[in-house]
C-alpha positions as CSV (number, residue, x, y, z in Angstrom):
1,M,138.7,-130.7,-20.3
2,I,142.3,-131.7,-21.1
3,D,141.6,-131.9,-24.8
4,S,140.5,-128.2,-24.8
5,I,143.7,-126.9,-23.3
6,N,145.1,-123.9,-25.2
7,V,148.8,-124.7,-25.3
8,K,149.7,-121.0,-25.7
9,N,148.5,-120.4,-22.2
10,W,150.7,-123.2,-20.7
11,M,154.4,-123.8,-20.4
12,T,156.5,-127.0,-20.4
13,Q,158.6,-127.9,-17.3
14,E,161.7,-126.6,-18.9
15,E,160.0,-123.3,-19.9
16,A,158.5,-122.9,-16.4
17,C,161.9,-123.5,-14.6
18,E,163.7,-121.1,-17.0
19,A,161.1,-118.4,-16.5
20,L,161.2,-118.7,-12.7
21,G,164.9,-119.4,-12.5
22,V,164.4,-122.5,-10.3
23,R,165.1,-126.2,-10.4
24,K,162.3,-128.7,-11.1
25,Q,162.1,-129.6,-7.3
26,T,161.2,-126.0,-6.5
27,L,158.6,-126.0,-9.4
28,Y,157.0,-129.1,-7.9
29,A,156.9,-127.3,-4.5
30,Y,155.0,-124.4,-6.1
31,V,152.5,-126.9,-7.6
32,S,152.1,-128.8,-4.3
33,R,151.2,-125.5,-2.5
34,G,148.6,-124.7,-5.1
35,Q,150.5,-121.7,-6.5
36,I,150.8,-123.1,-10.0
37,E,148.2,-125.2,-11.8
38,V,149.4,-128.3,-13.7
39,Q,147.7,-130.4,-16.4
40,D,148.7,-133.3,-18.6
41,D,149.9,-132.3,-22.0
42,P,147.2,-133.5,-24.5
43,Q,149.8,-133.7,-27.3
44,H,152.6,-135.6,-25.5
45,A,152.2,-138.5,-23.1
46,N,154.1,-138.4,-19.8
47,R,154.6,-134.6,-20.0
48,N,153.0,-131.9,-17.9
49,L,152.1,-128.3,-18.7
50,Y,152.1,-125.5,-16.2
51,R,149.7,-122.5,-16.3
52,A,151.6,-119.5,-17.6
53,S,149.5,-116.9,-15.8
54,D,150.3,-118.5,-12.5
55,I,154.0,-118.3,-13.3
56,A,153.6,-114.6,-14.3
57,T,151.8,-113.9,-11.0
58,L,154.7,-115.5,-9.0
59,L,157.2,-113.4,-11.0
60,K,155.2,-110.2,-10.4
61,K,155.1,-110.9,-6.6
62,R,158.8,-111.6,-6.6
63,S,159.6,-108.3,-8.4
64,L,157.7,-106.3,-5.9
65,G,159.9,-107.6,-3.1
66,R,158.9,-107.8,0.5
67,A,159.6,-104.2,1.6
68,R,156.6,-102.8,3.4
69,R,156.1,-99.8,1.2
70,N,156.3,-102.0,-2.0
71,I,153.7,-104.4,-0.6
72,A,151.4,-101.4,0.4
73,A,151.8,-99.9,-3.1
74,S,151.0,-103.2,-4.8
75,T,147.7,-103.5,-3.1
76,M,146.3,-100.4,-4.8
77,A,146.6,-101.5,-8.5
78,W,145.4,-105.1,-9.2
79,G,147.8,-106.3,-6.4
80,E,147.6,-108.2,-3.2
81,P,144.3,-108.6,-1.3
82,I,143.7,-106.0,1.4
83,I,140.2,-106.8,2.8
84,D,138.8,-110.1,4.0
85,T,135.4,-110.8,2.4
86,S,133.1,-113.8,2.0
87,I,131.0,-112.2,-0.7
88,S,132.9,-113.0,-4.0
89,T,136.2,-114.0,-5.4
90,I,138.0,-114.8,-8.6
91,V,139.8,-118.2,-8.7
92,R,141.6,-119.6,-11.8
93,G,139.9,-117.1,-14.0
94,R,136.3,-117.8,-12.7
95,L,134.1,-115.5,-10.7
96,Y,132.4,-116.9,-7.6
97,Y,129.5,-115.5,-5.5
98,R,129.9,-117.1,-2.0
99,G,131.5,-120.1,-3.5
100,Q,129.0,-120.5,-6.4
101,D,130.2,-120.0,-10.0
102,A,128.6,-116.8,-11.2
103,V,128.3,-118.0,-14.8
104,R,126.5,-121.1,-13.8
105,L,124.3,-119.1,-11.5
106,A,123.4,-116.7,-14.4
107,A,121.9,-119.6,-16.3
108,T,118.8,-119.6,-14.2
109,A,119.0,-117.2,-11.3
110,T,117.3,-113.8,-11.0
111,L,118.9,-110.7,-9.5
112,E,116.7,-111.1,-6.5
113,E,118.0,-114.6,-6.0
114,T,121.6,-113.4,-6.5
115,A,121.0,-110.7,-3.8
116,Q,119.7,-113.4,-1.5
117,L,123.0,-115.2,-1.9
118,L,125.3,-112.1,-1.7
119,W,123.3,-110.6,1.2
120,N,123.2,-114.0,3.0
121,M,119.4,-114.0,3.3
122,D,116.9,-116.8,3.9
123,E,114.7,-115.7,0.9
124,P,115.0,-113.3,-2.1
125,P,114.3,-109.6,-1.4
126,C,111.9,-107.5,-3.5
127,F,113.2,-104.4,-5.2
128,P,110.2,-102.1,-5.0
129,S,109.5,-99.7,-7.8
130,V,109.0,-96.0,-6.9
131,E,108.0,-92.9,-8.7
132,P,111.2,-91.4,-10.4
133,V,112.2,-88.0,-9.1
134,S,111.3,-85.0,-11.2
135,F,114.5,-84.1,-12.8
136,D,115.3,-82.3,-16.1
137,G,118.4,-84.2,-17.1
138,P,119.9,-87.5,-18.1
139,A,119.0,-90.7,-16.3
140,N,122.4,-91.0,-14.5
141,A,122.0,-87.5,-13.1
142,R,118.4,-88.3,-12.0
143,A,119.8,-91.4,-10.2
144,F,122.2,-89.3,-8.2
145,A,119.4,-86.9,-7.3
146,A,117.2,-89.7,-6.2
147,M,119.8,-91.2,-4.0
148,A,120.8,-87.9,-2.3
149,N,117.9,-88.1,0.2
150,D,118.8,-91.6,1.3
151,A,122.5,-90.6,1.5
152,A,121.7,-88.0,4.1
153,N,119.4,-90.2,6.1
154,N,121.4,-92.2,8.6
155,R,119.3,-95.0,9.9
156,A,121.9,-97.2,11.6
157,D,119.4,-99.1,13.7
158,A,116.9,-99.9,10.9
159,D,116.7,-103.2,9.0
160,Q,119.7,-103.1,6.7
161,V,118.4,-105.7,4.2
162,A,115.1,-103.8,3.8
163,Q,117.1,-100.6,3.3
164,A,119.3,-102.2,0.8
165,A,116.4,-103.6,-1.2
166,A,114.6,-100.3,-1.2
167,L,117.8,-98.5,-2.4
168,V,118.3,-101.0,-5.3
169,G,114.6,-100.5,-6.3
170,R,114.9,-96.7,-6.1
171,L,118.1,-96.7,-8.2
172,A,116.4,-99.0,-10.9
173,S,113.3,-96.9,-10.9
174,N,115.2,-93.7,-11.6
175,F,117.5,-95.2,-14.2
176,V,114.8,-97.1,-16.1
177,G,111.4,-95.7,-15.1
178,L,109.8,-98.9,-13.8
179,R,106.0,-99.1,-14.2
180,S,105.0,-101.6,-11.6
181,N,106.0,-104.0,-8.9
182,D,104.7,-107.1,-10.8
183,G,107.4,-109.7,-11.3
184,P,111.2,-109.8,-10.9
185,L,113.3,-106.8,-11.7
186,H,114.5,-108.0,-15.1
187,R,111.0,-108.4,-16.4
188,R,110.0,-105.0,-15.1
189,I,113.0,-103.4,-16.9
190,A,112.2,-105.3,-20.1
191,H,108.6,-104.0,-20.1
192,A,109.7,-100.5,-19.2
193,W,112.0,-100.6,-22.3
194,D,109.4,-102.3,-24.4
195,V,111.6,-105.4,-25.1
196,P,109.7,-108.2,-23.2
197,Q,111.1,-110.7,-25.6
198,H,114.6,-110.0,-24.3
199,A,113.8,-110.3,-20.6
200,D,115.8,-113.4,-20.1
201,L,118.9,-111.8,-21.6
202,L,118.5,-108.9,-19.2
203,R,118.2,-111.4,-16.3
204,R,121.4,-113.1,-17.3
205,V,123.5,-109.9,-17.6
206,L,122.2,-108.5,-14.3
207,V,123.3,-111.6,-12.5
208,L,126.7,-111.6,-14.2
209,L,127.3,-108.0,-13.2
210,A,126.1,-108.1,-9.6
211,D,129.6,-108.2,-8.0
212,Q,133.3,-108.8,-8.8
213,E,135.4,-109.0,-5.7
214,L,136.8,-105.7,-4.5
215,T,136.3,-103.2,-7.4
216,S,137.0,-99.5,-7.0
217,S,133.3,-98.8,-6.5
218,S,132.8,-101.6,-3.9
219,F,135.9,-100.3,-2.0
220,A,134.4,-96.8,-2.1
221,A,131.1,-98.1,-0.7
222,R,132.9,-100.0,2.0
223,V,135.0,-97.0,3.0
224,A,131.8,-94.9,3.4
225,A,130.1,-97.7,5.4
226,S,133.2,-98.1,7.6
227,T,132.7,-94.5,8.8
228,G,129.2,-95.2,10.0
229,A,127.5,-93.5,7.0
230,S,124.1,-94.8,6.0
231,L,123.6,-97.4,3.4
232,G,122.3,-94.7,1.1
233,A,125.6,-92.8,1.5
234,S,127.4,-96.0,0.8
235,M,125.3,-96.5,-2.3
236,I,126.0,-93.0,-3.7
237,A,129.8,-93.4,-2.9
238,G,129.7,-96.6,-5.0
239,L,127.7,-94.9,-7.8
240,A,130.0,-91.9,-7.9
241,T,133.1,-94.0,-8.2
242,F,131.3,-96.3,-10.8
243,S,130.6,-93.3,-13.0
244,G,134.2,-92.9,-14.1
245,P,135.2,-94.0,-17.7
246,M,137.9,-96.3,-16.3
247,H,135.2,-98.3,-14.4
248,G,131.5,-98.6,-14.9
249,N,131.2,-96.0,-17.6
250,A,133.8,-97.8,-19.7
251,I,131.0,-98.5,-22.1
252,V,131.4,-95.0,-23.5
253,R,134.9,-95.8,-24.7
254,V,133.8,-99.2,-26.0
255,R,131.1,-97.6,-28.1
256,E,133.6,-95.1,-29.5
257,F,135.8,-98.0,-30.6
258,V,132.9,-99.8,-32.2
259,D,131.8,-96.6,-34.0
260,E,135.4,-96.1,-35.1
261,A,135.5,-99.6,-36.6
262,K,132.3,-99.0,-38.4
263,R,133.5,-95.7,-39.8
264,M,137.0,-96.6,-41.0
265,G,136.8,-100.3,-41.3
266,T,137.4,-102.9,-38.6
267,E,140.9,-104.0,-39.6
268,A,142.1,-100.4,-40.1
269,A,140.7,-99.2,-36.8
270,V,142.3,-102.1,-34.9
271,Q,145.7,-101.8,-36.6
272,R,145.8,-98.0,-36.1
273,R,145.3,-98.4,-32.4
274,V,147.8,-101.2,-32.1
275,A,150.4,-99.3,-34.1
276,N,149.9,-96.2,-31.9
277,G,150.0,-98.1,-28.7
278,E,146.4,-97.1,-27.9
279,P,144.1,-99.1,-25.7
280,L,141.5,-101.5,-27.1
281,P,138.5,-100.7,-25.0
282,G,136.4,-103.7,-24.1
283,F,139.2,-106.2,-24.6
284,G,141.4,-108.0,-22.1
285,H,141.0,-108.0,-18.3
286,E,143.7,-108.0,-15.7
287,L,141.9,-110.5,-13.5
288,Y,141.0,-112.8,-16.4
289,P,144.2,-113.6,-18.4
290,Q,142.5,-116.4,-20.2
291,G,139.4,-114.3,-21.1
292,D,136.5,-112.9,-19.2
293,P,134.1,-115.8,-18.6
294,R,131.2,-113.4,-18.1
295,A,131.7,-112.0,-21.6
296,A,132.0,-115.4,-23.1
297,D,128.8,-116.6,-21.4
298,L,126.8,-113.5,-22.4
299,L,128.0,-113.6,-26.0
300,S,127.0,-117.3,-26.2
301,A,123.4,-116.4,-25.3
302,F,122.6,-114.3,-28.4
303,D,123.8,-113.5,-32.0
304,A,126.1,-110.5,-31.7
305,P,125.6,-107.8,-34.3
306,D,127.9,-108.1,-37.3
307,A,130.1,-105.1,-36.4
308,A,130.7,-106.4,-32.8
309,R,131.4,-109.9,-34.1
310,E,133.9,-108.6,-36.7
311,L,135.6,-106.4,-34.1
312,I,135.9,-109.3,-31.6
313,G,137.4,-111.6,-34.3
314,C,139.8,-108.9,-35.6
315,V,141.2,-108.0,-32.1
316,E,141.7,-111.6,-31.2
317,R,143.6,-112.4,-34.4
318,S,145.7,-109.3,-34.1
319,T,146.5,-109.2,-30.4
320,G,145.2,-112.4,-28.8
321,K,142.9,-110.3,-26.5
322,L,139.4,-111.6,-25.8
323,P,136.3,-109.5,-25.2
324,A,135.6,-108.3,-21.7
325,I,132.1,-107.8,-20.2
326,D,131.9,-104.2,-21.5
327,M,132.2,-105.3,-25.1
328,A,129.6,-108.1,-24.6
329,L,127.3,-105.5,-22.9
330,A,127.7,-103.1,-25.9
331,A,126.8,-105.9,-28.2
332,L,123.8,-106.9,-26.1
333,V,122.4,-103.3,-26.1
334,E,122.6,-103.2,-29.9
335,H,121.1,-106.6,-30.3
336,C,118.1,-105.9,-28.1
337,G,117.6,-102.3,-29.4
338,L,117.8,-100.9,-25.9
339,P,117.6,-97.1,-25.3
340,E,120.5,-94.7,-24.9
341,G,122.3,-95.1,-21.6
342,A,120.9,-98.7,-21.1
343,A,124.3,-100.3,-20.7
344,Y,125.3,-98.0,-17.9
345,A,121.9,-98.3,-16.3
346,L,122.0,-102.1,-16.3
347,F,125.5,-102.2,-15.0
348,S,124.8,-99.8,-12.2
349,V,121.6,-101.5,-11.1
350,A,123.2,-104.9,-11.1
351,R,126.3,-103.7,-9.3
352,S,124.3,-101.9,-6.6
353,V,123.5,-105.3,-5.2
354,G,127.2,-105.9,-4.7
355,W,127.7,-102.4,-3.2
356,M,125.0,-103.2,-0.6
357,A,126.6,-106.6,0.1
358,H,130.0,-105.1,0.7
359,S,128.5,-102.2,2.8
360,I,126.6,-104.5,5.1
361,E,129.6,-106.8,5.5
362,Q,131.8,-103.8,6.4
363,I,129.2,-102.4,8.9
364,T,129.1,-105.9,10.5
365,E,132.9,-106.0,10.6
366,G,132.8,-102.7,12.5
367,S,136.3,-101.4,11.5
368,L,137.2,-98.0,10.0
369,L,139.0,-98.2,6.7
370,R,141.7,-95.5,6.9
371,P,144.9,-96.3,4.8
372,R,148.0,-94.2,5.1
373,A,149.7,-92.2,2.4
374,R,153.4,-92.2,1.5
375,Y,154.5,-88.5,1.3
376,V,156.6,-87.7,-1.8
377,G,156.3,-83.9,-1.7
378,T,158.6,-81.1,-0.7
379,A,160.9,-82.0,2.2
380,V,159.5,-81.2,5.6
381,I,161.3,-78.5,7.5
382,E,161.4,-79.1,11.2
C-alpha cells in the first residue's frame, strides 16, 4: 500500500505545520486524535507524510469559526453532519454500507442483497415486477405517475419492508418495462433491454449506486418520512429531488460534455472549458478528493469507449481531476448499448433502495425534521 502512495496528495511535516500554522507537537496531536492520516514516506526513510485532504478539511472547519449561524450554514453545503445514521458513510475516501466497503460488496452482491444490508433484514427482499402504467410520455414521467398512487396512500401500520420492496419494484417496472419476476432485478433489467450478456455489469453498478450517505434526495425522503408521510410519499420526494441536473440527472450534462469532445476534439473541448472557468461534468467529487472509488471500480470492469477513455485521460492530464460515477455510468451505457434514459433509470432504481433505508430509519427515529431559516430580507417593522 505504501509503495502506491501518490505524493502529490500528501505533505511533509514541514509543509503540514506551515499550512496549519502549528508546531509539530500540535500536528502530532491531530494525528493521535485521528484527524490527520499519516503514512511512511516511500521515498525517504525516517520521514512521514500527512494526508493533504485531511489538512484541508481542518483548515475549512477553522475558517468557518464556531459561531452558531456559521456552523448551521456549513451543514447545508458539503459541511458538518446533521443527522445520525447507521446506513452508510464515507471514510478516507471510501463508501461503506453499514460498515461494509461498497466497492468490495459490488464485486459479488445483488441489489436485493444490498437492500437486505441497508434495510437491516434477515434475508434479501424481492422487488416484484408490475404492469407499467399507461402513460404517453418519457419513462421518467411515467415513473412519477406510477408512484403518485402510493404517495397518497398512507399505510403507517403496514409492513414497511414489504412496502419498500414493492415500491422499488414498481419504480423499476415503470422505468424499464420488466417482463417477469424470474431472477434478481439486474437480470430482469438486462433481459428487458435485450442485453443479457451485460447483466453482471448492471448488477455491479446497481450496488455501487444504492446509497451515499446523506445526499440531497435522501434528505428529502427523510424530511417527508419525518412528517408521517407514507413510504410512497417519501419515495416520490426522493425521486423529485433526484431529477435535478445537479444531482441524479447530472448524466445529461456529462453526455453534453462527451458530445462536445467528440464534435470539437477532446483537447480543444477540455481546454475551452478550463480557460472559461466552466465546470467539467462527470469529474471530481467533493467527498472523494482522491478520486471516486465507485467510478474507478466500475471503469475497471469493462473497456470504456474510445471517446470516454480519451476524455478521462485528457481531463486528468490537464486538471488532475478524476472521473466521478456519472462519467463511468455514461461510459457504461455506451459500452452496453443501453437505450435512451438508461443511465438515469439505473441510478434512480438503485438509489431508491437508499431512499427507503433512510425513510424507514427516520420513521423509526420518530423525530420531525424542521430546520430554521436565517432571515436576510427587508427589516422587520415592529
